[in-house]
C-alpha positions as CSV (number, residue, x, y, z in Angstrom):
1,M,33.2,-4.0,-47.9
2,R,35.3,-7.3,-47.5
3,K,37.3,-6.5,-50.8
4,T,38.0,-3.0,-49.4
5,I,39.3,-4.6,-46.1
6,F,41.3,-7.1,-47.8
7,A,42.8,-4.4,-50.2
8,I,43.8,-2.2,-47.2
9,F,45.6,-5.3,-45.6
10,A,47.3,-6.1,-49.0
11,L,48.5,-2.5,-49.4
12,F,49.7,-2.4,-45.7
13,Y,51.7,-5.5,-46.3
14,I,53.4,-4.3,-49.4
15,I,54.2,-1.0,-47.8
16,N,55.4,-2.6,-44.6
17,P,56.5,-6.2,-44.8
18,I,58.3,-6.0,-41.3
19,F,54.8,-5.9,-39.9
20,A,53.7,-9.2,-41.5
21,K,56.7,-10.9,-39.9
22,D,55.7,-9.6,-36.5
23,I,52.4,-11.2,-36.8
24,V,54.0,-14.6,-37.6
25,S,56.5,-14.2,-34.8
26,Q,53.7,-14.5,-32.1
27,S,52.8,-18.0,-30.8
28,D,49.3,-19.3,-31.4
29,E,48.7,-19.1,-27.6
30,E,49.8,-15.4,-27.6
31,I,47.4,-14.7,-30.4
32,Y,44.7,-16.6,-28.6
33,Q,45.3,-14.8,-25.4
34,N,45.3,-11.4,-27.2
35,C,42.0,-12.0,-28.8
36,L,40.5,-13.4,-25.7
37,N,41.7,-10.4,-23.7
38,K,39.6,-8.1,-26.1
39,F,36.4,-9.6,-25.0
40,P,35.9,-9.7,-21.3
41,S,33.9,-12.4,-19.5
42,P,30.2,-11.6,-18.9
43,T,29.5,-10.4,-15.3
44,T,25.7,-10.6,-15.5
45,V,23.8,-12.3,-12.7
46,S,21.1,-13.6,-14.9
47,V,21.9,-17.2,-16.2
48,T,20.1,-16.7,-19.4
49,Q,21.5,-13.4,-20.1
50,G,24.9,-14.7,-19.3
51,N,24.6,-17.5,-21.6
52,I,23.7,-15.2,-24.4
53,E,26.7,-12.9,-23.6
54,D,28.9,-16.1,-23.5
55,V,27.7,-17.2,-26.9
56,K,28.4,-13.7,-28.3
57,R,31.9,-13.6,-26.8
58,E,32.6,-16.9,-28.3
59,R,31.7,-15.7,-31.7
60,N,33.6,-12.6,-31.3
61,L,36.6,-14.6,-30.1
62,R,36.3,-16.9,-33.2
63,Q,36.2,-13.9,-35.6
64,C,39.3,-12.4,-34.0
65,L,41.1,-15.7,-34.5
66,K,40.0,-16.0,-38.1
67,N,41.1,-12.4,-38.8
68,K,44.6,-13.4,-37.4
69,I,44.6,-16.5,-39.4
70,L,43.8,-14.4,-42.5
71,E,46.6,-11.9,-41.7
72,I,49.2,-14.7,-41.4
73,A,48.0,-16.5,-44.5
74,Q,48.1,-13.3,-46.5
75,S,51.6,-12.6,-45.6
76,S,52.9,-15.9,-46.9
77,L,50.5,-16.9,-49.8
78,S,50.3,-15.7,-53.3
79,E,46.9,-13.8,-54.0
80,K,45.4,-16.7,-55.7
81,E,46.3,-19.2,-52.8
82,F,45.2,-16.7,-50.3
83,N,41.7,-16.4,-52.0
84,N,41.5,-20.2,-52.1
85,F,42.5,-20.4,-48.4
86,A,40.1,-17.8,-47.4
87,S,37.2,-19.5,-49.2
88,A,38.2,-22.8,-47.8
89,L,38.3,-21.5,-44.3
90,N,35.0,-20.0,-44.5
91,E,33.6,-23.2,-46.0
92,S,35.1,-25.2,-43.4
93,E,33.5,-23.0,-40.7
94,R,30.1,-23.4,-42.4
95,N,30.6,-27.2,-42.5
96,N,31.7,-27.6,-39.0
97,F,28.6,-25.4,-38.0
98,E,26.4,-28.0,-39.6
99,I,28.3,-31.1,-38.1
100,Y,28.0,-29.6,-34.6
101,R,24.4,-28.3,-35.1
102,I,23.5,-31.9,-35.9
103,I,25.5,-33.4,-32.9
104,F,24.1,-30.9,-30.3
105,F,20.6,-30.3,-31.6
106,C,19.5,-33.2,-33.9
107,S,20.6,-36.3,-32.0
108,N,17.0,-37.1,-30.9
109,D,14.7,-37.3,-33.9
110,S,11.6,-36.7,-31.7
111,K,12.7,-33.1,-30.9
112,S,12.5,-31.8,-34.4
113,I,12.0,-28.1,-33.0
114,W,15.5,-28.3,-31.5
115,C,17.1,-29.6,-34.7
116,N,15.2,-27.0,-37.0
117,E,14.9,-24.0,-34.8
118,R,16.3,-24.1,-31.3
119,Y,19.8,-24.1,-32.5
120,K,19.4,-20.3,-33.4
121,D,18.5,-19.5,-29.7
122,D,21.6,-18.2,-27.9
123,R,20.0,-18.9,-24.6
124,S,20.6,-22.7,-24.7
125,L,23.8,-24.4,-23.2
126,E,23.8,-26.5,-26.3
127,K,24.4,-23.4,-28.4
128,L,27.3,-22.4,-26.2
129,M,28.8,-25.8,-26.5
130,M,28.5,-25.7,-30.2
131,E,30.1,-22.2,-30.4
132,K,33.0,-23.3,-28.3
133,S,33.5,-26.4,-30.5
134,L,33.5,-24.2,-33.6
135,T,36.2,-21.8,-31.9
136,S,38.2,-24.9,-30.9
137,Q,38.4,-26.0,-34.7
138,I,39.5,-22.3,-35.7
139,K,42.1,-22.3,-33.0
140,Q,43.5,-25.6,-34.3
141,I,43.8,-24.1,-37.8
142,L,45.5,-21.1,-36.2
143,S,47.9,-23.5,-34.4
144,T,48.7,-25.5,-37.4
145,L,49.3,-22.3,-39.5
146,V,51.6,-20.8,-36.9
147,E,53.5,-23.9,-36.7
148,Q,54.0,-24.1,-40.4
149,Q,55.2,-20.4,-40.6
150,G,57.8,-21.2,-38.0
151,D,59.4,-23.9,-40.2
């Protein structure tokens, strides 16, 4: 499925290189705001349900930013370097997940259930904090990429 999506993007960029330049012409804040606007803030009254929806929104926002990062990178990198970049981006996200999971859920050794299981629960405030930290890392990569494209 991913290969098909990447093939479609590649074909589109080959056919229409002007579109690729339009992507890079946006600032990182514009890209962030566009992604943020796609996912409205939850309006639920329930605190627990609200936290679950906030976590979901944060994941969706991060995925939107990653998609934009990949679009920008694909427009300026060779196929080999793009594949390396995409793999490194995904590996970086997995590594950051582990770092933040340990920071937010494993800091107190006596609460091993938090470290081993609770991090999967979207109801906790710690989970929302972890998701926001992960999104912040992706946003930083976007900012750096956009800045480099402008040079």
